[in-house]
C-alpha positions in Angstrom: 9.5 5.0 -62.9 6.8 4.3 -60.3 3.7 6.5 -60.3 2.0 7.6 -57.0 -1.8 7.1 -56.9 -4.0 8.6 -54.2 -7.5 7.5 -53.2 -10.1 9.7 -51.7 -10.1 7.6 -48.5 -6.6 8.7 -47.8 -4.7 5.6 -49.0 -1.8 6.1 -51.3 -0.2 3.5 -53.6 2.7 3.2 -56.0 2.1 1.7 -59.5 4.3 0.9 -62.4 4.2 3.1 -65.6 3.1 0.2 -67.7 -0.3 0.3 -65.9 -1.1 3.9 -67.0 -4.7 4.1 -68.1 -5.7 0.9 -66.3 -8.1 0.7 -63.4 -7.5 -1.0 -60.0 -9.4 -1.4 -56.8 -8.3 0.5 -53.7 -7.3 -2.1 -51.0 -8.6 0.3 -48.3 -12.1 1.2 -49.3 -12.7 -0.8 -52.6 -13.0 2.3 -54.7 -12.1 1.9 -58.5 -9.1 4.1 -59.3 -7.7 5.1 -62.7 -4.0 5.1 -63.0 -2.9 8.4 -64.7 0.5 9.5 -65.9 2.4 11.9 -63.8 2.3 15.6 -65.1 5.1 16.7 -67.3 8.1 18.3 -65.6 7.5 21.6 -67.6 4.1 22.0 -66.1 4.0 24.6 -63.3 3.5 23.0 -60.0 0.0 23.1 -58.6 -0.8 25.3 -55.6 -0.1 23.4 -52.4 -3.4 22.1 -51.0 -4.4 23.7 -47.7 -3.6 21.5 -44.8 -6.9 19.7 -43.8 -8.2 20.7 -40.5 -8.0 17.9 -38.0 -11.0 16.9 -35.9 -10.5 16.9 -32.1 -12.4 13.9 -30.6 -13.0 13.6 -26.8 -13.9 10.4 -25.1 -15.8 9.9 -21.8 -12.7 8.4 -20.2 -11.0 11.8 -20.5 -8.7 11.0 -23.5 -8.6 13.5 -26.4 -7.0 13.0 -29.7 -7.0 14.4 -33.3 -8.5 12.5 -36.3 -8.3 13.1 -40.0 -11.2 14.9 -41.7 -11.8 11.9 -44.0 -12.9 9.9 -40.9 -15.8 12.3 -40.2 -19.0 10.4 -39.5 -17.3 7.1 -39.0 -17.2 5.1 -35.8 -13.8 4.1 -34.3 -12.5 2.7 -31.1 -10.9 4.9 -28.5 -7.2 4.1 -28.4 -7.2 4.3 -24.6 -10.5 2.7 -23.3 -11.6 1.0 -26.6 -15.1 2.5 -26.3 -16.8 3.1 -29.7 -16.8 6.8 -30.8 -18.4 8.6 -33.7 -16.2 11.2 -35.2 -18.1 14.5 -36.0 -17.5 16.9 -38.8 -14.7 19.5 -38.5 -15.7 23.1 -37.7 -15.6 25.7 -40.4 -12.2 27.2 -41.1 -11.7 30.4 -43.0 -9.0 29.7 -45.6 -6.2 32.1 -45.9 -5.8 34.1 -49.1 -3.5 32.3 -51.6 -2.1 33.9 -54.7 -3.6 32.6 -57.9 -1.5 30.1 -59.8 -1.9 28.7 -63.2 -3.7 25.4 -63.3 -2.1 22.5 -65.1 -3.5 21.5 -68.5 -6.0 18.5 -68.3 -4.5 15.2 -69.1 -6.0 13.0 -71.8 -7.9 10.0 -70.4 -6.9 6.7 -72.0 -9.5 4.1 -72.8 -10.6 2.3 -69.6 -9.9 -1.4 -69.7 -11.2 -3.9 -67.3 -10.0 -3.4 -63.7 -6.9 -5.3 -62.6 -6.2 -6.9 -59.3 -4.7 -5.2 -56.3 -1.3 -6.8 -56.8 -0.1 -4.2 -59.3 1.0 -1.7 -56.7 2.6 -1.5 -53.2 0.9 0.1 -50.2 2.2 3.5 -49.1 1.5 5.0 -45.6 -1.9 6.7 -45.4 -1.9 10.4 -45.9 -3.1 11.2 -42.4 -1.3 8.4 -40.6 -2.9 6.2 -38.0 -5.9 7.2 -35.8 -3.6 7.8 -32.9 -3.0 11.3 -31.5 -1.5 13.4 -34.2 -1.6 16.5 -32.0 -0.4 16.5 -28.4 -3.5 17.6 -26.4 -3.6 17.8 -22.6 -6.0 15.2 -21.0 -9.2 16.5 -19.5 -11.3 15.4 -16.6 -14.9 15.0 -17.8 -16.2 15.6 -14.3 -14.2 18.8 -13.8 -12.7 17.5 -10.5 -9.1 18.2 -9.7 -6.8 15.2 -9.5 -6.0 13.9 -6.0 -2.9 11.9 -5.0 -5.2 9.6 -3.0 -6.7 8.3 -6.2 -5.1 5.3 -7.9 -6.7 3.4 -10.7 -10.1 4.9 -10.1 -10.0 4.1 -6.3 -9.6 6.3 -3.3 -7.4 5.0 -0.6 -8.4 5.6 3.1 -5.8 6.6 5.5 -2.0 6.4 5.0 0.4 3.5 4.4 2.7 3.6 7.4 4.5 0.4 6.2 5.3 1.5 2.7 7.7 -0.8 0.9 6.8 -3.7 3.1 5.1 -6.7 1.5 1.4 -7.4 2.3 2.3 -10.6 4.2 4.4 -8.6 6.7 1.6 -6.2 7.2 -0.8 -9.1 8.0 1.8 -10.7 10.3 2.2 -7.4 12.1 -1.5 -7.1 12.7 -1.6 -10.6 14.2 1.5 -10.1 16.4 0.1 -6.8 17.7 -3.2 -8.4 18.7 -1.3 -11.1 20.5 0.9 -8.6 22.4 -2.2 -6.6 23.4 -4.0 -9.6 24.7 -0.9 -10.8 26.5 -0.6 -7.5 28.3 -4.3 -7.5 29.3 -4.0 -11.1 30.5 -0.9 -10.4 32.7 -2.7 -7.4 34.2 -5.8 -9.4 35.0 -3.7 -12.2 36.5 -1.8 -9.7 38.7 -5.0 -8.2 39.9 -6.3 -11.6 41.0 -3.1 -12.4 42.8 -3.0 -9.0 44.5 -6.6 -9.5 45.6 -5.7 -12.8 47.1 -2.6 -11.7 48.9 -3.5 -8.1 49.6 -1.1 -5.3 50.6 0.9 -6.5 53.6 1.5 -2.8 54.6 -2.2 -2.7 55.7 -2.1 -5.9 57.7 -2.2 -5.8 61.5 1.0 -6.7 63.4 2.1 -8.6 66.4 5.4 -9.4 68.1 7.4 -12.4 66.9 10.6 -14.1 68.0 13.3 -15.2 65.6 14.1 -18.9 66.0 16.8 -19.2 63.3 18.4 -17.2 60.5 20.7 -18.7 57.9 21.7 -18.7 54.3 20.8 -21.8 52.3 21.4 -22.9 48.7 18.6 -22.3 46.3 19.5 -24.3 43.2 21.5 -23.2 40.1 20.8 -20.4 37.7 22.8 -20.5 34.4 25.3 -22.7 35.9 25.8 -20.6 39.0 24.8 -21.4 42.6 22.0 -19.3 44.1 21.4 -18.6 47.8 18.3 -17.7 49.8 17.8 -16.2 53.3 15.8 -18.6 55.4 14.5 -17.0 58.6 12.1 -18.9 60.9 10.1 -17.1 63.6 7.1 -17.7 65.9 4.2 -15.4 66.7 0.7 -15.5 68.3 -2.6 -14.2 67.0 -5.5 -14.3 69.5 -3.6 -16.8 71.6 -3.0 -19.2 68.7 0.8 -19.8 68.0 2.0 -19.7 64.4 5.4 -20.4 62.8 6.5 -19.0 59.4 9.7 -18.4 57.4 8.3 -15.9 54.9 10.4 -12.7 54.9 8.1 -10.6 52.6 5.4 -11.1 50.0 6.9 -12.6 46.9 10.2 -14.4 47.0 12.8 -14.0 49.7 16.1 -12.3 48.7 18.0 -14.7 46.5 21.0 -14.6 44.3 24.6 -14.3 45.5 25.5 -15.1 49.0 26.1 -11.5 50.1 22.5 -10.6 49.2 21.1 -13.4 51.5 23.7 -12.5 54.2 22.5 -8.9 54.3 18.9 -10.1 55.0 20.1 -12.6 57.6 22.3 -10.1 59.4 19.2 -8.0 60.4 17.5 -10.9 62.2 19.6 -12.5 65.0 18.2 -15.6 66.6 16.3 -14.8 69.8 15.5 -11.2 68.9 12.0 -9.9 68.6 10.5 -8.1 65.6 7.1 -7.0 64.4 5.2 -9.7 62.4 2.5 -8.6 60.0 -0.2 -11.2 59.4 -3.2 -11.4 57.1 -6.4 -10.9 59.1 -8.4 -13.5 57.3 -5.6 -16.0 57.3 -3.3 -15.5 60.3 -0.9 -18.3 59.2 0.2 -16.0 56.3 2.7 -13.5 57.8 5.8 -11.5 56.9 8.6 -9.8 58.7 8.9 -7.0 56.1 5.6 -5.4 55.1 4.9 -3.8 51.7 5.6 -4.9 48.1 9.1 -5.8 47.0 10.6 -4.7 43.7 9.9 -8.0 42.1 6.2 -7.4 42.7 6.2 -4.6 40.1 7.9 -6.5 37.4 4.7 -8.2 36.2 2.6 -5.0 35.9 5.5 -3.3 34.2 5.8 -6.2 31.7 2.0 -6.1 31.2 2.1 -2.3 30.5 5.0 -2.7 28.0 3.2 -5.5 26.1 0.0 -3.5 26.1 1.7 -0.4 24.6 3.5 -2.5 22.0 0.2 -4.1 21.0 -1.7 -0.8 20.8 1.0 1.0 18.8 1.7 -1.9 16.5 -2.0 -2.6 15.9 -2.5 1.1 14.9 0.4 1.1 12.5 -0.4 -2.2 10.8 -4.1 -1.7 10.7 -3.7 1.7 9.0 -1.5 0.2 6.4 -3.9 -2.7 5.9 -6.9 -0.5 5.4 -5.0 1.7 3.0 -4.0 -1.2 0.8 -7.4 -2.8 0.8 -9.3 0.3 -0.3 
């Protein structure tokens, strides 16, 4: 029948009965142990030993765990951050009163022969188990600060991730596209300002009387496989005694599209009739029959405004997500 042998370091082993009275070396600490026979069955059981008080060890990383009393004064590695820790002694503990029990009779000690090798027994689990947390203790913050959801892995994120779930490459692409949209809007607006400065607002131009020479609808090419038409109206006028001829109906393009659109424009200007002609003071050869800005004139600034808004909003969203992920 195997005999259980315990060492003072906490290791326990199992040896065969034929090795009773012999000595062996503990494989854990190297201490020389004497194998003794198990107490007789008739012997009253010994009083149960008081459960050793465990030592609570706290690391600078915030981890806390319990260690066996036998490890007091030893240096071990923290199971969480691997920093070396020295285990202190356990605090005093007042033992509870235990009823007196008869002690077993001392066992005769056999002659001590030469120590044997370590192969005569099998290892048993250590009495106190591994150095891991034997008691569940709540983690503590050594700095006393409350946990914040903006901390992750010791870092504090700045802002908020408005593109959560999107890969980083999409965030970077969004930043680039937003910048391009913003610059495109600014470029269109600047280009429109230059064109407007060159042409001016025809509603503020001076006027003179002109005579319609001809008014007709002409073909203006194809658009998506369909024929387009344009109103072509020629008229003459004089500025400071200098005659001029023009066919410009308004600033921008003349009415184009289907034939009825051009017909409506032509129907207002019969050949031989007179109409006011608005001319540019600094360039009298530039004139129109209809002053003001047409609807098409506002398409470019509208597109510039939309592109600018898309660029600003997109840049704000993508930049906030990029800053959050990089901090």
